[in-house]
N, C-alpha and C positions, 0 to 999 in steps of 0.2 A: 308175804304180805302182799294183798292187792294193790294194784295201782291207784292211785288218786286223781281224778280229773278236778283240773283246776281252770275255772272259766275268768276272765280279767272281768273289769267293770265295764269295758270298752262296750258302747251301745253300735246297734247296726242300723243306719239310717238308709232310706230310699232317696236317689237322686231325682228330684221331678224331670230331669231330662230323660230318665230311664223309661218313660211312659210315651215320649214322642212317638206319634204325632197326636197322641191325646194331650190332654192339657192339665194345667195345675190341679185343678179340683179332682181329677181322676188320679193322680197321684197319692192325693189324701186319702181316697176311698181305697185303693189297692193297697195302700202302707197298713191300714187299718184292718181290712180283710184279711192280709197276708201274715200280720203280725210283726211287722217292722219295729223298731223302737220308735222311730221318729222320721222326717224327712229333712233333705238339703234341698233349698229353694234354688234353683237355677234362674236366675234374672235374666229374662231374654225376651223374646218377641211377644209372648202371651202376656197381654196386658195384665191378667190376674198376678203372673209372677211378680208384676213391677208394683203392686198395690198392697200396700202393708195392711192396711184397714180390712180388706178382703183375706188376707192371708190368714190374720188373727181369728177372723171367724171362721175360716175353713179349721183352723187348727183346732177351736173349741169345738165345733160341730162334730167332728170326727175323732175329736180326743186323741188326737196324733201331733206330738211336739214338734215344733221346728228346731231342730240341732244345728243347723249351720245354714248360711247364706253364701252363695256362690256369687261374687261380685260380676257386672256384665263388662268383661274384659275380653271378649272374642271379637274377631273382625266383625261378625255379622251383628254384634251388639253396641258397637261403637257409640251409636246416639242414644242407647237406652239410659236414662237418668240423666241425661246431659252429656255434652262432650267433654267436659273436665274430668280426668282421671282420677283427681283427689278428691272432687264431689261425691263421684260414685263410690269411693270407699268409705267416706264420711257418711253416706246416705247406708251402705251396707252395715256400716258399725252400729248406726242408731237404730236400724231395723232389727238387728241381731239382739241388741240391747232389750229393745222394747217386746220383742217376741221371747226373749229367754235364751236364745242360741249362745252357742259357746265359741263358735269360730265364724271368720270369713275366709274363703278360698279367694286366693288372688293370683292372677298370672304374672311373669315378669312383664315390665313394658315392652311394646314396641319399640324397635330403634328409631323410627321417626318421631316418637314421642319424648323427642330430646330432653326436654326440660324435665318431665316426669321421671325419666331412666335417669337423668343425672342426679335426683334427689330422692330415687327409690328407698334406698336402704335408710338415709336418716330420716325421711318422711314416716316410714313405717314405724322407726322406733320411736319417734315423737307420739305418734298415734296409740300406741301400744302403752306408750305412760299414762294415756288419758282414759283408758277403759281397761275391763277385765276380759273383753274378747280378744281371741286368739285371732292373728293374721298369719296364716298359713301359706305360705308362696310355692305354688305347684311346679313340678318339673314339667317341662314342656318337650320339644323337639326340633331338630333342625329339618328344613325342607331340602328336598332334591331337586335340582334343576340342572339339565343338560351334563349329568353325570357328576356333579360336585353338590356339596353341602351349602345351604344358604341358611343364615341365622337370622331370623327377623326379630330376636329377642334381645333386650339388653338388662343388664350386664351380659346375660348368656340365657340360652335356653335350660340349662341345669344350674339351680340355686343353692346346690349343695357345698358349693367351695366359698360360698358368699355369705355375708354377716348377718344370716336371717335365724332367730332362734326357733321358729317354727316352720316346719315344710309340710306341705301335701305331696305324697308319694303317689304316682297313678301309674298303675301296672298295665293301661294300654300304652301311655306314652314310652315307658321303658321298651315296649316292644318295638314301636316305631323308630326309636332311637339307637335301638341295638345295645341298650345300656345292661348290665347286670344288677338285676332288681334286688337280689338278696345282698350284695355286697353294699349297694345304695342304702339298704334297710340298716345295715350293720353300721355302715359308716355314721349315718345319721344320729344312731344312738337315740337319746331322749329328745332331739330335734324333731323327730319322727311324729307330728302332732296328729295328722290326719292321713287316712288311706282313701284312696280312690279304688274300689277294688272292680276290677274288670280283666278281661286277658285281650290278648294279640298274638298273631304269627310273626308279625315284622317282616314278610316277605316283600311288601311293597311300603310305600310311602303313605298308606292309608292308616288312621286312627281308628282301628276297629271297635273298640269297646264291646268284646264278646263276652258271654255269660263265662265267669270264672271256669276253668278246666276245659275249656274249649279253643285254647290256645296252647301256647308254648311258655308261658310266663308261669314263675314257680308262686303262683298265687296260694296254695295250700301251705308252701312252706314258708312265705312270709307272714301268713295269718298265724301259723305255729310259733313262729319266733315272737311275735307280738304278744302271743297268750304267756310264753315263757319268761318275757320280760315284764309282766305284769302290766302291758299296754292299758292305758286309760283316755286315748283318744278317741277319734270316731272312725269307724268303718263305713264307707258309704258306697253302697251299690250303684255304680255309673255306668250303666251298659246301654247298647243300641239294640231298640226293639223294633225300630222303624219297618225293617221287612218281614215282621210276623205276619204269617199268612191269616191270622185272626186275632180277636181280642183274647180268646182262649190260650192260643199259643204264646202271646204277649205274657200274659198272667202266668202260664206254665214258666217261663224264662224267668220272670221275677221271683217266683217261688223257689226256683232251682238255685238262684242267686243266694238267696236268703240261706236256704238249707245248707249250701256249701260255705257260706261265712260262719252260720253256727256251728258246723261241724268241725271246722278246723280252728276255729277260736278257741281253742281250748288245749292244755297243757296236761301232759300224763306226768306224775311225779311218784 
């Protein structure tokens, strides 16, 4: 009997961060051109990424749905959508609801956000009770300074052992932290609700976000595992194309990442 290929219902989205230094509108255009199922909006310095009215018009114009919102919780986006972290999450939730996105990606709090960090688990649980939007907490990584690890996040850079029912697994971050990505995916089980597909070599403290297949992370194996378990979350290509020599090279990288995801997000039975 011939093998049967099963492809899960998981959709493959393009992170708007993947087209930087191009802008959010370019991400919609390229997602439509290349055949992505939708986009994940990285809310950042680009004013368009912060403006839900404009995002809605772009989605309608290109016929590309917004599948997820990445809340502005990077160091460089501390003032985007205000400085109150709970207000940011609420705004991300409302944006997701309005745009029809299923998930909000959020990082663990920084240690200096003491009140936010102390209430993070219970606060997220309260927000989950008030919406159908998923809040998927992302694995981060420690920083290295003078030969030792410094953890700038609370309760930790790794949310897996904490009471978060939905997790984002980022395969560039596993490279930086030296984590076993397959072990993490297995341990998470159904809590793995969101995948940031990227690669990394892990030889420095640099968060590389390489095209999948160009580093040493088990990108193919993770995707194949998700296919075998009937994964229904999102797969989001979140790569760094800043050093692309031309727009053509950037587009080639985005096309390669999508082809990689589609190839390996399938199970043979």
